C-alpha positions in Angstrom: -14.0 25.2 13.3 -12.0 22.9 11.0 -8.6 23.4 9.5 -9.0 24.9 6.0 -8.7 22.7 2.9 -5.5 21.0 2.0 -4.6 22.9 -1.2 -4.2 26.3 0.6 -1.8 25.1 3.4 1.5 23.3 3.8 1.3 19.7 5.1 0.9 19.3 8.8 2.8 16.9 11.0 0.5 14.6 13.0 0.9 14.3 16.7 0.3 10.6 16.3 -0.6 8.1 13.5 -2.1 4.6 13.6 -3.5 2.3 10.9 -7.0 1.1 11.9 -8.9 -1.9 10.5 -11.8 -1.1 8.2 -13.8 -3.0 5.6 -11.4 -5.9 5.5 -8.3 -3.7 5.0 -6.5 -1.0 6.9 -6.8 2.8 6.9 -4.2 5.2 8.3 -5.6 7.6 11.0 -3.8 10.6 12.3 -4.4 13.2 15.0 -3.9 16.9 14.0 -2.3 19.6 16.0 -5.7 20.7 17.3 -6.6 17.2 18.6 -8.9 16.4 15.7 -8.7 12.9 14.1 -8.5 12.3 10.3 -8.6 9.3 8.1 -6.5 8.7 4.9 -8.7 9.3 1.8 -6.5 7.2 -0.3 -6.8 4.2 2.1 -10.5 4.7 2.3 -10.8 4.5 -1.4 -8.6 1.5 -1.5 -10.7 -0.5 1.0 -13.9 0.5 -0.8 -12.6 -0.2 -4.3 -13.3 3.3 -5.6 -11.1 5.8 -7.5 -9.1 8.2 -5.4 -8.6 11.1 -7.8 -12.3 11.3 -8.5 -13.2 11.2 -4.8 -10.5 13.9 -4.0 -12.0 16.2 -6.6 -15.5 15.7 -5.2 -14.4 16.4 -1.7 -12.6 19.6 -2.7 -15.6 20.8 -4.7 -18.0 20.1 -1.8 -18.5 23.1 0.6 -19.4 20.8 3.5 -16.6 18.3 3.0 -13.7 20.4 1.8 -13.2 22.3 5.1 -12.4 18.9 6.7 -9.8 17.9 4.1 -6.2 18.4 5.2 -2.8 17.2 4.0 -0.4 15.6 6.5 3.2 14.5 6.2 3.1 10.9 7.5 5.8 8.3 8.1 5.8 5.4 5.6 8.2 2.5 4.8 9.5 4.6 1.9 10.1 7.7 4.1 7.9 10.8 4.7 4.9 11.1 2.5 2.4 14.0 2.0 -1.1 12.5 1.9 -4.7 13.8 2.0 -6.9 13.1 5.0 -10.6 13.8 5.8 -11.8 14.8 9.3 -13.5 11.9 11.1 -16.7 13.9 11.8 -17.2 14.3 8.0 -16.7 10.7 7.1 -20.4 9.8 7.5 -21.4 12.6 5.2 -18.8 11.5 2.6 -20.1 7.9 2.9 -23.7 9.0 2.3 -22.6 10.6 -1.0 -20.7 7.6 -2.4 -22.5 5.7 -5.1 -22.7 2.2 -3.6 -22.9 0.5 -7.0 -19.4 1.7 -7.7 -18.0 0.2 -4.5 -16.2 -3.2 -4.6 -18.6 -6.1 -4.5 -17.0 -7.6 -1.4 -18.0 -4.6 0.7 -21.0 -3.3 -1.2 -23.7 -4.6 1.1 -21.9 -3.3 4.2 -21.7 0.1 2.6 -25.4 0.1 1.8 -26.3 -0.9 5.3 -24.2 1.9 6.7 -25.7 4.4 4.3 -29.3 3.3 5.2 -28.5 3.5 8.9 -27.0 7.0 8.5 -30.1 8.2 6.5 -32.4 7.0 9.2 -30.3 8.5 11.9 -30.1 11.9 10.2 -33.9 12.0 9.8 -34.4 10.9 13.4 -32.1 13.8 14.6 -34.0 16.2 12.3 -37.4 15.1 13.6 -36.3 15.3 17.2 -35.0 18.8 16.6 -38.4 20.1 15.4 -40.6 17.9 17.6 -41.9 15.5 15.0 -42.1 11.7 15.2 -38.8 10.0 14.6 -40.5 7.2 12.7 -42.1 7.4 9.2 -43.5 10.7 8.1 -46.8 8.8 7.4 -47.4 9.1 11.2 -47.7 12.9 11.0 -51.4 13.4 11.0 -51.5 17.2 10.5 -49.4 19.0 8.0 -49.6 22.1 10.2 -47.1 20.4 12.4 -44.5 21.2 9.8 -44.8 24.9 10.7 -42.4 24.1 13.5 -39.6 23.4 11.1 -38.4 26.9 10.3 -38.4 28.3 13.9 -36.5 25.2 15.0 -33.9 25.6 12.4 -33.4 29.2 13.2 -33.0 28.3 16.9 -30.5 25.7 15.9 -28.4 28.2 13.9 -28.3 30.5 16.9 -27.2 27.8 19.2 -24.6 26.6 16.8 -23.1 30.1 16.5 -22.9 30.3 20.3 -21.4 26.8 20.5 -18.7 27.6 18.0 -17.7 30.6 20.0 -17.4 28.5 23.2 -15.6 25.8 21.3 -13.0 28.2 20.1 -12.3 29.2 23.7 -12.1 25.6 24.8 -9.7 24.8 21.9 -7.3 27.4 23.2 -7.3 25.7 26.6 -7.0 22.3 24.9 -3.8 23.4 23.0 -2.2 24.3 26.4 -3.0 20.9 28.0 -2.6 18.7 24.9 1.0 17.7 25.5 0.3 16.2 29.0 -2.9 14.6 27.9 -1.4 13.0 24.8 1.4 11.5 27.0 -1.2 10.2 29.4 -3.4 8.7 26.6 -0.4 6.9 25.1 0.5 5.4 28.5 -3.0 4.3 29.1 -3.2 2.7 25.7 0.1 0.9 26.3 -1.2 -0.5 29.6 -4.6 -1.6 28.0 -2.8 -3.3 25.1 -0.5 -5.1 27.5 -3.5 -6.4 29.4 -5.4 -7.4 26.3 -2.4 -8.9 24.6 -2.9 -6.8 21.5 -0.5 -5.5 19.0 1.0 -2.1 20.0 0.5 0.9 17.8 4.2 0.6 16.7 3.7 -3.0 15.7 0.5 -2.2 13.8 2.4 0.5 11.9 5.2 -1.9 10.9 2.7 -4.4 9.6 0.8 -1.7 7.7 3.9 -0.4 6.0 5.1 -3.9 5.0 1.7 -4.9 3.6 1.7 -1.7 1.5 5.2 -2.5 0.1 4.0 -6.1 -0.6 0.8 -4.9 -2.3 2.7 -2.4 -4.6 5.0 -5.2 -5.6 2.0 -7.4 -6.5 0.5 -4.6 -8.6 3.8 -3.9 -10.4 3.8 -7.6 -11.5 0.2 -8.0 -12.5 -1.3 -5.4 -14.9 -4.8 -6.5 -13.9 -4.3 -5.2 -10.4 -4.3 -1.6 -9.1 -2.2 -0.9 -6.0 -5.4 -0.5 -4.0 -6.8 -3.9 -5.0 -3.4 -5.6 -4.5 -3.1 -4.2 -1.0 -6.6 -5.3 -0.2 -5.8 -8.8 -1.4 -2.6 -8.8 0.8 -4.7 -7.8 3.9 -7.1 -10.7 3.1 -4.2 -13.2 3.0 -2.9 -11.9 6.4 -6.3 -12.1 8.1 -6.9 -15.6 6.6 -3.4 -16.8 7.7 -4.1 -15.9 11.3 -7.8 -16.6 11.2 -9.0 -13.2 12.4 -11.5 -10.8 10.9 -9.1 -7.8 11.3 -5.3 -7.6 11.5 -5.7 -5.7 14.8 -7.0 -9.0 16.3 -3.6 -10.7 15.7 -2.2 -11.4 19.2 1.0 -9.7 20.2 2.6 -13.1 20.6 2.1 -13.7 16.9 3.7 -10.4 15.8 7.1 -12.0 14.7 5.2 -14.8 12.9 3.1 -12.2 11.1 6.3 -10.3 9.9 7.8 -13.6 8.8 4.6 -14.5 6.8 4.7 -11.1 5.0 8.4 -11.4 4.3 8.2 -14.9 3.0 5.3 -13.9 0.7 7.2 -10.9 -0.5 10.3 -13.1 -1.2 8.2 -15.7 -3.0 6.8 -12.9 -5.2 10.0 -10.8 -5.9 12.9 -13.0 -4.9 14.0 -10.1 -2.7 14.2 -9.6 1.1 11.7 -7.3 2.7 13.0 -5.8 6.0 10.7 -4.3 8.6 11.3 -0.8 9.8 12.6 -2.2 13.0 15.1 -4.4 11.2 16.2 -1.4 9.0 16.8 0.6 12.2 19.1 -2.1 13.6 21.0 -2.3 10.3 21.8 1.4 10.2 
């Protein structure tokens, strides 16, 4: 059972937050108090090149998507910010309902491929549920086989009701154990990143915040750019500079170099100094 829609509740504080690479940009992810993962709707719209206000309205008006929408108070370079997020499990359904022709040309083909894959996967799951071929419906020789649909759907509804009851009990147990498990997960991730020479979550957050400040500065100086397109362009410059497909592939050893690149770019644009959150902490 998901947390109710964002408009009826005060913002939650995530137990953790991390920007992830997606479609050539970065999207902020958070973990809610119940352990569920959410992605920033605004960031998703930015990387896809679609309008945030329109998507937000569509999600709120959709009875299947709106229960997975929640507002979180997240940390940003400009201080705490209340932002809208969508539950990870509902992202595929939201993507299926996006009009791919409205998506930015740079990622349009990738979005279409994802939508087609999801469509095929949904039908395969439906066909498996009712005992039909998971391939084309042309392979169904007898229409009488479709009589199995209704009983199968009824059985599914009954199983789902029982599952939700058991999940609620499991969620209570999870809440009790979550603190220890979160600490253990954090330690495991730190060890894995040290072994893989990857940026730490803290370093990724610093880069994410600085790129957003840089992108907003570009948009403020160029009327042709929206903040979303400007931020996307900044991410492209970062990945090109370090010859990676995603900023998360930048090696930890190049972290300081990456900060310097962003700061130099910001200074060339504005004539001002851009301090990272780490530097700001030292200055306080």
